[in-house]
N, C-alpha and C positions, 0 to 999 in steps of 0.2 A: 067220254070214252075211258074205260079202265086202262091203266097202264100195267103192263106185266112187270113182275119182279122176278128175281131169280129164285123166289120161294113159291113153290107150287100152290100153296094154299093161302097166299096173301095177295090182296089186290088193293090198289089205290085208284080212286076215281075222283078227279077234281070237282065233279058235279054231285058227288055223294059224300056224306059224312065229313064235310069240310076238307075233303082230300086226304083224310087220315087213313092209315093202313088198317084194313079190316080182314077178318077171315073170310075167304071166298064163300059166296053163297049165304052169308049171314050179315048181320049188322054189328057183329061183335068186334070192337076195336082191339088191336094188339095191345094197346095201352091198358085196357081192362084186364086182360090176361096177366100182363106184367104186374099190375097192381096187386092182384091176388097172389101171384108168385112171391112178390116181395113181402107180403104180409105173413108169409110162412105157410100158406095153404099147400097141401100135398097135391100132386098131379091128379090123384084120384078124387080129391075134394073139388078141385077145379072142374074136372070132367062131370062130376055129379051136378054141379051148378050150371053147366052148359051141356045138356044132354044131346044137343044137335051137332056137337063137334066130336070128331074122332081124336084118338090119341095123336095120330100123325099131324092133324091140324093144330092141336095144342102145342106140340113140340116145334112145329114150323113157326108158330107165332113167337115162341121164345127164341128160336134161331134168328128170326127176323129182328127181334129186339137186340140181340147181341151183335148183329151185323149193322144195326142202325140205332145204336144206343142213344146218341145225342138227340135224334129226332123224337124218339119215344119219351126220353127223359124230359124234353121240353113240353110235351103234351101233358105230362104228369105234374108239372110244377105250376 
């Protein structure tokens, strides 16, 4: 069962994707978005690479990261 977050476009389901935060309706982990963001990609470049997500979902993923930095940083190490 997915658990709701205070982020409209982010979900965590302990039975899917190892319980990691993903963009709702996709298999795209928040950590993947953050990895691209940290590498210096622009928002437009990230969106080009993920045509199924909207700008709102992209920004919500980054917002989730800044609200849960330790969680996502641990996934990236």
